[in-house]
Backbone bond lengths (Angstrom), bond angles and torsions (degrees), N, CA, C in turn:
res aa  C-N    CA-C-N  psi(-1)  N-CA   C-N-CA  omega(-1)  CA-C   N-CA-C  phi
1 X - - - 1.454 - - 1.532 108.57 -
2 X 1.342 115.40 137.45 1.453 121.63 175.62 1.521 109.60 -127.48
3 X 1.290 115.88 127.12 1.468 120.87 176.59 1.559 109.22 -100.88
4 X 1.259 117.47 133.04 1.469 122.66 178.94 1.495 110.54 -121.84
5 X 1.351 114.84 129.68 1.448 119.74 179.05 1.524 109.80 -128.98
6 X 1.321 114.53 120.04 1.438 121.20 -178.88 1.514 109.62 -90.46
7 X 1.353 115.47 154.19 1.455 121.59 173.21 1.506 107.76 -153.78
8 X 1.367 115.22 167.86 1.435 119.71 174.16 1.505 115.82 100.74
9 X 1.288 119.14 -4.05 1.436 122.10 176.64 1.517 112.70 -69.01
10 X 1.316 116.76 169.60 1.444 119.66 177.74 1.502 111.15 160.53
11 X 1.348 115.85 -162.99 1.472 124.06 -177.90 1.482 108.90 -99.95
12 X 1.318 116.99 131.04 1.463 123.01 179.78 1.519 109.30 -139.76
13 X 1.307 116.84 150.61 1.417 120.97 179.66 1.523 112.54 -79.48
14 X 1.316 117.46 158.01 1.427 121.89 177.38 1.562 108.48 -58.76
15 X 1.328 115.08 132.34 1.435 120.69 -179.70 1.532 111.66 91.69
16 X 1.322 118.04 -8.12 1.432 120.63 -175.84 1.511 113.10 -85.10
17 X 1.330 115.65 -173.61 1.509 120.15 -177.67 1.490 108.74 -129.18
18 X 1.331 112.86 156.66 1.448 119.83 179.21 1.511 107.26 -155.98
19 X 1.329 116.54 146.17 1.513 118.73 175.24 1.517 106.81 -122.60
20 X 1.302 115.97 124.10 1.429 120.11 170.43 1.527 112.07 -102.36
21 X 1.266 116.23 147.90 1.455 121.80 -174.55 1.513 109.26 -126.11
22 X 1.354 113.81 157.78 1.442 121.29 177.69 1.507 108.89 -139.06
23 X 1.314 117.11 122.97 1.471 120.03 178.54 1.529 108.05 -106.67
24 X 1.308 115.89 135.61 1.425 122.69 179.28 1.499 114.09 -109.11
25 X 1.287 115.96 142.44 1.493 119.73 171.19 1.516 108.41 -136.67
26 X 1.283 113.99 163.49 1.485 118.18 -178.20 1.521 110.63 107.36
27 X 1.327 115.07 -135.02 1.471 120.47 -175.85 1.531 111.31 -67.47
28 X 1.314 115.79 167.84 1.493 123.93 -172.98 1.484 112.27 -49.28
29 X 1.326 113.57 110.50 1.491 120.32 -179.56 1.519 109.48 -61.10
30 X 1.301 117.71 -43.18 1.496 120.53 -173.41 1.484 112.50 -67.87
31 X 1.327 118.57 -9.69 1.466 120.07 177.19 1.508 113.60 -84.20
32 X 1.289 117.13 0.00 1.468 121.64 -179.60 1.503 112.56 -116.71
33 X 1.293 116.09 139.26 1.475 118.00 162.81 1.547 106.85 -77.67
34 X 1.319 114.57 149.87 1.465 118.77 -171.85 1.578 108.47 -121.95
35 X 1.278 113.43 150.27 1.505 117.02 -178.79 1.533 109.08 -144.27
36 X 1.316 113.49 162.64 1.425 121.60 167.57 1.517 109.56 -117.54
37 X 1.340 117.86 132.01 1.433 125.57 171.31 1.493 109.22 -115.39
38 X 1.323 116.40 165.24 1.427 118.99 173.98 1.556 108.93 -144.64
39 X 1.321 111.92 155.13 1.505 118.90 179.68 1.492 107.74 -137.77
40 X 1.318 115.90 115.87 1.460 122.91 177.75 1.545 107.98 -89.93
41 X 1.315 117.74 157.36 1.491 121.03 177.42 1.503 112.78 -52.72
42 X 1.341 116.12 125.76 1.453 119.09 176.26 1.502 114.87 81.48
43 X 1.343 115.92 1.54 1.515 118.78 -175.84 1.527 108.30 -120.68
44 X 1.331 114.50 164.34 1.444 120.48 176.80 1.519 109.00 -78.61
45 X 1.323 116.55 157.20 1.401 121.81 174.45 1.534 110.30 -65.44
46 X 1.308 116.77 136.65 1.483 119.84 -179.62 1.509 112.92 -129.95
47 X 1.291 113.17 150.12 1.468 121.82 178.16 1.556 108.52 -70.29
48 X 1.319 116.59 135.21 1.467 121.37 177.94 1.515 113.06 -110.00
49 X 1.329 114.42 -50.38 1.437 119.57 -175.28 1.551 110.45 -160.69
50 X 1.334 114.87 149.61 1.440 119.01 179.19 1.523 111.17 -139.99
51 X 1.310 115.11 153.33 1.468 121.30 -178.72 1.526 110.02 -137.24
52 X 1.308 118.34 137.19 1.472 118.05 -178.24 1.490 112.48 -76.69
53 X 1.347 114.89 -178.68 1.427 119.86 -169.88 1.501 114.23 -61.75
54 X 1.291 116.06 -40.77 1.474 121.15 -179.94 1.449 115.08 -82.04
55 X 1.334 117.58 -15.55 1.484 122.35 -176.10 1.502 113.22 86.42
56 X 1.288 118.40 8.58 1.476 120.26 -176.75 1.499 111.64 -93.17
57 X 1.301 119.80 -6.49 1.465 121.58 -179.94 1.543 111.79 -133.18
58 X 1.301 117.57 133.45 1.444 121.14 -179.79 1.537 110.58 -134.46
59 X 1.326 114.28 157.05 1.428 119.41 178.63 1.513 107.63 -146.06
60 X 1.374 115.83 145.80 1.469 120.85 -175.76 1.523 111.18 -135.37
61 X 1.332 113.32 151.59 1.492 116.87 169.97 1.536 105.64 -71.26
62 X 1.364 114.34 148.85 1.433 117.73 -175.57 1.500 116.64 -57.01
63 X 1.324 117.05 -31.54 1.454 120.62 -174.82 1.531 114.39 -70.00
64 X 1.380 115.52 -14.68 1.499 117.30 178.94 1.509 110.27 -115.09
65 X 1.315 120.82 -1.13 1.430 122.90 -175.72 1.529 108.76 -59.62
66 X 1.332 115.61 130.49 1.454 120.43 178.47 1.506 112.53 88.96
67 X 1.345 116.67 -11.69 1.487 118.63 -179.93 1.504 113.03 -114.89
68 X 1.339 116.98 -31.65 1.459 123.98 -178.38 1.530 109.45 -109.86
69 X 1.347 115.08 147.69 1.414 120.51 176.69 1.519 109.42 -137.24
70 X 1.329 116.49 126.09 1.456 121.72 179.61 1.510 106.49 -101.69
71 X 1.327 117.14 141.30 1.406 123.57 178.42 1.508 110.59 -149.55
72 X 1.339 116.36 166.05 1.464 118.67 -179.94 1.513 109.36 -145.87
73 X 1.325 112.79 154.99 1.486 121.31 174.25 1.490 107.97 -127.68
74 X 1.304 117.89 100.66 1.463 120.24 -173.07 1.543 110.64 -68.04
75 X 1.275 117.78 -30.22 1.475 121.21 -179.88 1.557 108.99 -66.79
76 X 1.292 116.45 -37.22 1.473 121.22 178.82 1.516 113.77 -91.54
77 X 1.351 114.78 -3.01 1.460 120.27 -178.03 1.538 111.24 56.24
78 X 1.250 118.10 45.54 1.438 122.97 -177.47 1.510 112.24 -132.84
79 X 1.368 115.23 146.84 1.416 122.55 173.37 1.555 106.98 -125.94
80 X 1.359 116.05 146.00 1.413 120.22 -173.42 1.552 110.07 -129.14
81 X 1.292 114.65 156.19 1.477 121.48 171.43 1.512 107.40 -133.91
82 X 1.352 115.58 105.96 1.433 120.15 175.60 1.501 108.09 -87.92
83 X 1.333 117.74 124.23 1.493 122.51 -175.07 1.523 108.61 -118.40
84 X 1.270 118.15 116.01 1.447 126.54 177.26 1.509 113.46 -113.29
85 X 1.349 117.75 160.88 1.458 121.35 178.89 1.527 110.81 51.76
86 X 1.294 117.58 47.77 1.418 121.63 -174.11 1.557 114.02 -68.29
87 X 1.314 113.62 142.89 1.453 119.75 -175.64 1.538 107.79 -120.07
88 X 1.320 116.88 159.46 1.495 119.27 177.15 1.497 114.21 -52.67
89 X 1.307 115.94 -36.25 1.485 121.90 -179.17 1.535 112.78 -70.86
90 X 1.305 117.34 -5.14 1.458 120.69 173.58 1.544 111.79 -85.91
91 X 1.340 115.76 -6.60 1.433 120.09 178.69 1.515 109.73 -62.69
92 X 1.308 116.19 125.93 1.482 121.30 -175.61 1.577 109.90 -178.34
93 X 1.268 115.12 169.03 1.444 120.10 162.89 1.495 108.91 -88.31
94 X 1.344 114.89 128.14 1.480 121.42 -174.20 1.526 106.17 -102.22
95 X 1.324 116.50 130.05 1.428 123.47 -176.32 1.571 109.58 -119.81
96 X 1.344 113.38 132.96 1.461 120.57 173.46 1.522 108.12 -86.88
97 X 1.294 118.06 144.93 1.451 122.77 -177.09 1.505 111.24 -141.04
98 X 1.321 114.37 144.84 1.455 120.27 174.91 1.539 108.63 -116.38
99 X 1.319 114.14 137.40 1.493 117.41 -174.47 1.528 111.18 -147.77
100 X 1.319 115.41 152.14 1.475 120.23 170.04 1.520 110.40 -96.30
101 X 1.330 116.60 -0.38 1.432 122.13 -175.40 1.551 108.86 -110.92
102 X 1.348 114.71 87.84 1.458 116.57 178.28 1.501 112.67 -95.99
103 X 1.362 117.59 27.21 1.467 121.97 171.45 1.551 110.20 -104.28
104 X 1.280 115.04 -57.22 1.458 117.98 -177.68 1.550 112.16 -97.65
105 X 1.345 116.54 -18.72 1.484 120.92 -178.45 1.500 112.24 56.03
106 X 1.346 116.88 32.12 1.475 121.57 -177.98 1.524 111.04 -107.39
107 X 1.307 119.01 -27.40 1.468 120.94 -177.75 1.520 109.78 -98.24
108 X 1.305 113.72 91.97 1.496 118.28 -177.28 1.499 111.43 -92.53
109 X 1.310 114.96 128.98 1.487 120.49 -179.03 1.526 111.41 -81.31
110 X 1.328 117.83 -41.67 1.415 123.21 -176.20 1.505 112.38 -140.65
111 X 1.364 116.16 143.10 1.424 123.25 176.14 1.486 113.33 -120.41
112 X 1.311 118.49 147.24 1.456 121.83 169.62 1.510 108.18 -82.27
113 X 1.329 114.84 -177.59 1.495 120.55 -175.41 1.546 111.31 -89.00
114 X 1.307 114.72 -14.49 1.481 121.63 179.39 1.514 114.85 94.08
115 X 1.343 114.31 152.75 1.479 120.89 176.71 1.535 105.74 -136.58
116 X 1.350 114.27 136.43 1.434 121.13 -173.89 1.535 110.20 -82.95
117 X 1.317 115.75 136.23 1.477 122.30 173.50 1.512 105.66 -126.24
118 X 1.334 114.56 126.27 1.470 121.31 177.98 1.497 110.21 -123.21
119 X 1.295 116.79 122.32 1.466 122.32 179.59 1.525 106.03 -106.99
120 X 1.334 114.38 120.22 1.437 117.98 -175.57 1.484 111.89 -142.79
121 X 1.298 116.76 155.75 1.475 120.13 174.87 1.525 110.54 -86.56
């Protein structure tokens, strides 16, 4: 079992930056690829970014490429999402996810509870 707890969400102005964090407890954190998903009001949950077990490989959805950076610290059992140049369409609940599937990122083993990010003028 892996427990994931997100933090760092909040209200930010258009063009601003925010970093959300996810702390893992339980089974070996480094054994999982990690990802961030988001769900905006009235929309389906979507994949945002993923990072492999060692932190050497990352993947992003096109809409955040060049603006968001995912990283992880296996010693601290944490994964981060640095979000820059934020846009109103980035407003969503952001979820941390642990998976053994770092190809399709569709088979998620564990989810966090989510943290709200609101981008507003």
